[in-house]
C-alpha positions as CSV (number, residue, x, y, z in Angstrom):
1,M,-0.3,0.0,0.3
2,F,2.9,2.4,0.9
3,G,6.0,0.2,0.3
4,K,7.3,-2.7,2.2
5,T,9.1,-0.7,5.0
6,I,5.7,1.6,5.8
7,D,3.3,-1.5,5.2
8,Y,5.4,-3.7,7.9
9,R,5.6,-0.6,10.4
10,L,1.9,-0.3,10.1
11,L,1.3,-4.2,9.9
12,R,3.3,-4.6,13.3
13,L,0.9,-2.3,15.5
14,C,-1.5,-5.1,14.2
15,A,0.2,-8.3,15.2
16,H,0.8,-10.0,18.7
17,D,4.1,-11.8,19.7
18,R,1.9,-14.5,21.1
19,N,1.7,-18.1,18.7
20,T,0.0,-20.0,19.5
21,E,0.3,-22.2,16.5
22,P,2.0,-25.2,18.2
23,E,-0.5,-25.7,20.7
24,E,-3.9,-25.5,18.4
25,L,-2.2,-28.7,16.8
26,R,-2.0,-30.3,20.1
27,Q,-5.5,-29.6,20.8
28,L,-6.5,-30.5,17.9
29,E,-5.9,-33.7,18.1
30,R,-7.1,-33.8,21.5
31,D,-10.4,-32.9,19.7
32,L,-10.3,-35.2,17.1
33,S,-13.1,-37.8,18.1
34,I,-16.0,-39.3,15.5
35,E,-18.3,-36.9,17.1
36,S,-16.0,-34.1,15.9
37,A,-15.6,-35.7,12.4
38,K,-19.0,-36.1,12.0
39,A,-20.0,-33.2,12.6
40,R,-17.4,-31.3,9.9
41,F,-18.5,-33.5,7.3
42,D,-22.4,-32.3,8.0
43,K,-21.1,-28.9,8.1
44,W,-19.5,-29.2,4.4
45,N,-22.9,-32.0,2.9
46,R,-25.1,-28.7,4.2
47,R,-23.2,-26.1,2.5
48,L,-23.5,-28.5,-0.6
49,D,-27.1,-29.1,-0.4
50,N,-26.7,-32.8,0.7
51,E,-25.4,-33.6,-2.2
52,I,-22.3,-35.5,-1.4
53,P,-23.1,-39.7,-2.4
54,I,-23.0,-42.1,-0.3
55,D,-22.4,-45.5,-1.4
56,P,-20.9,-48.4,0.1
57,A,-19.9,-49.8,-3.2
58,M,-18.0,-46.6,-4.3
59,R,-14.1,-46.2,-4.1
60,Y,-13.6,-42.3,-2.1
61,L,-9.9,-40.6,-2.3
62,E,-9.9,-37.6,-0.1
63,V,-6.9,-35.3,-1.3
64,G,-5.3,-33.4,1.6
65,C,-6.9,-35.7,4.6
66,G,-5.2,-33.7,7.1
67,M,-6.0,-35.7,10.4
68,G,-8.5,-37.8,8.5
69,E,-11.4,-36.1,9.7
70,M,-13.6,-36.0,6.2
71,S,-12.3,-39.9,5.7
72,L,-12.9,-40.9,8.7
73,A,-17.1,-39.7,8.6
74,L,-17.4,-41.3,5.5
75,A,-16.1,-45.0,7.1
76,Q,-18.4,-44.4,9.6
77,R,-21.8,-43.9,7.3
78,G,-20.6,-47.0,5.7
79,C,-18.6,-46.4,2.9
80,R,-16.4,-49.3,2.7
81,H,-13.0,-47.9,0.0
82,V,-11.9,-44.5,1.7
83,T,-8.0,-43.3,1.1
84,G,-7.1,-40.3,2.6
85,I,-3.6,-39.0,1.4
86,D,-1.7,-35.5,2.6
87,R,2.0,-34.9,2.2
88,D,2.0,-33.8,5.4
89,P,3.6,-37.4,7.7
90,Y,2.8,-35.5,11.1
91,Y,-1.0,-35.6,10.1
92,I,-1.1,-39.5,8.2
93,E,-0.1,-40.8,11.6
94,I,-2.3,-39.1,13.4
95,A,-5.2,-40.0,11.1
96,K,-3.9,-43.7,11.0
97,R,-3.9,-43.6,15.2
98,C,-7.6,-42.3,15.0
99,A,-9.0,-45.0,12.9
100,K,-7.0,-47.7,14.7
101,K,-9.6,-45.8,18.2
102,M,-12.9,-45.9,16.5
103,Q,-12.1,-48.9,14.8
104,L,-12.4,-48.2,11.2
105,Q,-8.8,-48.9,9.9
106,D,-10.8,-52.2,7.7
107,K,-12.9,-49.3,5.4
108,V,-10.6,-46.5,5.5
109,T,-7.1,-46.1,4.5
110,F,-4.4,-43.3,4.6
111,E,-1.1,-42.6,3.2
112,C,1.5,-40.5,3.3
113,M,1.9,-39.1,-0.6
114,N,1.6,-36.3,-3.0
115,V,-1.4,-36.4,-5.5
116,H,0.9,-36.3,-8.2
117,D,2.6,-39.4,-6.7
118,L,-0.6,-41.7,-6.4
119,P,-0.2,-44.8,-9.5
120,N,-2.3,-44.2,-12.9
121,E,-3.8,-47.8,-12.5
122,K,-5.8,-46.0,-9.1
123,E,-8.9,-45.0,-10.1
124,Y,-12.2,-43.8,-7.6
125,D,-15.6,-43.4,-8.3
126,I,-15.2,-40.2,-6.0
127,V,-12.3,-38.0,-5.0
128,L,-12.7,-34.7,-2.9
129,S,-10.5,-32.3,-1.8
130,H,-11.6,-29.9,1.4
131,E,-9.7,-26.9,2.1
132,V,-6.5,-27.8,0.0
133,L,-7.1,-26.2,-3.4
134,E,-6.0,-22.2,-2.0
135,H,-2.3,-24.2,-0.9
136,V,-1.1,-26.7,-3.6
137,E,1.1,-25.3,-6.5
138,R,-0.3,-25.6,-9.5
139,P,-3.8,-25.4,-8.3
140,G,-4.5,-26.0,-12.5
141,D,-2.1,-29.2,-12.4
142,F,-3.7,-29.9,-9.3
143,C,-7.4,-30.3,-10.9
144,R,-6.7,-32.0,-14.1
145,R,-4.5,-35.2,-12.1
146,I,-7.5,-34.8,-10.1
147,D,-10.1,-35.8,-12.8
148,G,-7.3,-38.1,-14.5
149,V,-7.8,-41.1,-11.0
150,C,-11.3,-40.2,-10.5
151,K,-12.7,-42.7,-13.1
152,S,-16.1,-44.4,-12.7
153,R,-18.9,-46.4,-15.3
154,V,-21.6,-45.1,-13.6
155,G,-20.6,-41.3,-13.2
156,G,-17.4,-39.7,-10.7
157,R,-17.6,-37.1,-9.0
158,I,-15.0,-34.3,-8.0
159,I,-15.9,-32.9,-5.0
160,L,-15.0,-29.5,-4.2
161,A,-14.3,-27.5,-1.0
162,F,-11.7,-24.3,-0.4
163,G,-10.7,-21.4,0.2
164,P,-10.9,-18.4,1.3
165,L,-9.0,-17.3,-1.4
166,F,-5.6,-14.7,-1.4
167,H,-7.8,-11.6,-3.0
168,S,-11.0,-12.6,-1.3
169,P,-11.4,-10.1,2.1
170,F,-9.8,-13.0,4.4
171,G,-7.0,-14.2,1.7
172,G,-4.3,-13.9,3.5
173,H,-4.4,-16.7,6.3
174,M,-2.5,-14.9,8.4
175,N,-5.4,-14.0,11.2
176,K,-3.9,-15.7,13.8
177,F,-0.6,-13.3,14.4
178,F,-2.8,-10.2,13.9
179,R,-5.4,-8.3,16.9
180,F,-8.2,-8.4,13.8
181,R,-9.2,-9.5,10.7
182,I,-7.2,-7.1,8.4
183,P,-9.5,-7.2,5.1
184,W,-7.4,-7.8,2.1
185,I,-3.7,-7.9,3.4
186,G,-2.6,-9.6,0.5
187,V,-4.0,-7.5,-1.9
188,L,-3.5,-3.8,-0.4
189,F,0.1,-4.3,2.1
190,S,3.7,-5.3,0.6
191,E,4.2,-9.3,0.4
192,D,8.2,-8.4,1.9
193,A,6.3,-6.7,4.9
194,I,4.1,-9.6,5.9
195,M,6.5,-12.2,5.2
196,R,9.1,-10.3,7.6
197,L,5.9,-10.0,10.1
198,R,5.2,-14.1,9.5
199,H,8.8,-14.8,10.1
200,E,8.9,-12.4,13.2
201,F,6.3,-13.4,15.1
202,W,4.4,-16.4,14.0
203,Q,6.9,-19.1,11.8
204,P,10.6,-17.9,13.3
205,L,12.1,-21.1,11.5
206,D,10.5,-20.3,7.7
207,D,12.7,-18.5,6.1
208,A,10.0,-18.5,3.2
209,E,9.7,-14.3,1.5
210,V,6.3,-15.1,-0.5
211,F,3.4,-17.2,0.1
212,E,3.8,-20.0,-2.0
213,D,7.2,-20.8,-0.4
214,T,5.6,-21.3,3.0
215,R,5.3,-24.4,5.2
216,E,1.2,-24.6,4.6
217,G,1.6,-23.2,0.5
218,L,-0.4,-20.4,-0.5
219,N,-1.1,-19.5,-3.9
220,K,-2.3,-16.2,-5.9
221,M,-5.1,-18.2,-7.2
222,K,-8.5,-16.1,-8.3
223,F,-12.0,-17.1,-8.5
224,S,-12.1,-16.3,-12.5
225,E,-9.1,-18.7,-12.6
226,F,-10.1,-22.0,-10.9
227,L,-13.3,-21.1,-13.6
228,R,-10.9,-21.4,-16.6
229,Y,-9.0,-24.8,-15.3
230,V,-13.1,-26.3,-15.0
231,E,-13.5,-25.2,-18.5
232,E,-10.8,-26.7,-19.9
233,I,-10.2,-29.8,-18.3
234,G,-14.6,-30.2,-19.1
235,W,-15.8,-30.0,-15.5
236,R,-20.0,-30.5,-15.9
237,T,-21.3,-28.6,-12.8
238,E,-23.3,-30.1,-10.8
239,R,-23.6,-27.5,-7.6
240,L,-21.4,-24.3,-7.1
241,I,-21.8,-22.4,-4.1
242,V,-19.5,-19.5,-3.5
243,N,-19.9,-17.7,0.0
244,P,-22.4,-19.9,1.4
245,Q,-21.6,-19.3,4.7
246,L,-23.3,-16.4,4.5
247,K,-26.6,-17.8,4.2
248,R,-27.2,-17.2,7.3
249,W,-28.2,-13.8,6.8
250,P,-30.5,-13.7,3.5
251,A,-30.2,-10.3,2.2
252,L,-26.4,-10.9,2.5
253,W,-26.4,-13.5,0.8
254,R,-29.0,-12.6,-2.8
255,L,-26.4,-9.3,-2.1
256,S,-22.7,-11.6,-2.8
257,N,-24.6,-14.1,-5.5
258,L,-26.1,-10.0,-7.3
259,L,-22.1,-8.6,-6.9
260,L,-20.7,-12.1,-7.7
261,R,-22.3,-11.8,-11.4
262,V,-19.5,-8.5,-11.9
263,P,-16.6,-9.9,-13.6
264,L,-14.3,-6.8,-12.1
265,L,-15.7,-7.6,-8.7
266,R,-16.2,-11.6,-8.8
267,D,-12.0,-12.2,-7.8
268,Y,-12.4,-10.1,-4.8
269,L,-15.6,-11.3,-3.0
270,A,-14.8,-14.9,-3.8
271,V,-14.0,-16.0,-0.1
272,S,-15.3,-19.7,-0.3
273,V,-15.8,-22.2,-2.9
274,Y,-17.9,-25.0,-2.4
275,A,-19.0,-27.5,-5.9
276,I,-19.5,-30.6,-7.2
277,Y,-18.7,-31.3,-10.6
278,R,-18.6,-35.0,-13.2
């Protein structure tokens, strides 16, 4: 906004010195239960009008499964062929322990790998990805890869939920070390200033200089770019719901849908995207 030095000084006034992430990770593991997994899955499904298919005969793949909540919820509902993959071995170990504790290890398998490392012969009826697409390095390649493993004689489906997108009001994913949310922080303020603050107050062991190189990764994909990927791949849209968190406020929800039709505005207003494609 004003250059990296002034931006740093302005944002420094809004930062706090308390890095809570390590304790938050430990708390997440302690809180993970089949009830919490079901609640998170149900929230996702409600935002998609309860259209996520549940079928014991179908083969499910969750890409970027984290601690495995969505995969475990699918298995608990009777899906017998569920695979969850994540590139973080720490998360995969937690997921395996939880599957064993919940006695679901015969229905769900967790593997530490990148989606691009999946063998070509692997095929799935349903491919799910929850809060991942905004973090991958090449989102277009990611979409094409999950399309490649979604093969089904009965009509395969790609089910996505992602956001906040980088150019949206809260797309910087940097809320944890600021005292309050700063809208459009990644768009309005210097990346150098934000990365300097991130290193000083939140991730001192991460020397990343750009959003894409951080430990969790954060691409700058715009909503319009995602729509272009969908068109290029040839997915058929069954559900596309943008900003479903606004449904609780009907007037704001209607206004959001109206403004999202304006090409110059949609990239800066599309916070979260929930979609089902064939």
